C-alpha positions, 0 to 999 in steps of 0.5 A, a space after each residue: 540928284 541924290 546919291 547914296 553908297 551900296 554897302 556890304 550886304 547890298 544895303 543902301 542908306 535912304 537919303 533923308 529927303 526920301 525917308 518921310 515917304 517910307 515907314 520903318 518895316 514897310 515892304 517895298 518892291 524893288 525894281 530897276 528902270 530902263 536907265 538903271 535907277 532903282 524904283 522903290 514901290 510900297 506894296 500897298 501902292 502895288 496892291 491898290 494898282 491891282 485892286 483898280 484893275 480887278 474885274 475890268 473884263 467882267 461885264 464885257 459881252 463882246 468877248 467869249 467867256 473863255 476869252 475873259 478868263 484867259 486874259 484875266 490869267 494872263 494879266 494876273 500872272 504878269 502883274 504878279 511876276 513884275 511885283 516879284 510875287 510869283 513866277 508864272 
């Protein structure tokens, strides 16, 4: 386990072992898991995850058109909310 101290203004020094995975100025989403650990997710990784699911309902013939739009809206709102990008 690597430990670090929260400084004034709630800044955290990233331990050297993890710095190779981050770039100065890179935007990251910060979240806390069920155990209380901080999770840093690079925004480009989050965008890639969103892109993977884009259009997942598009060619379904067994779901009414309105149902597809409704589910897309719900899923998009949840993903963006979880990333802290908007508050639906």
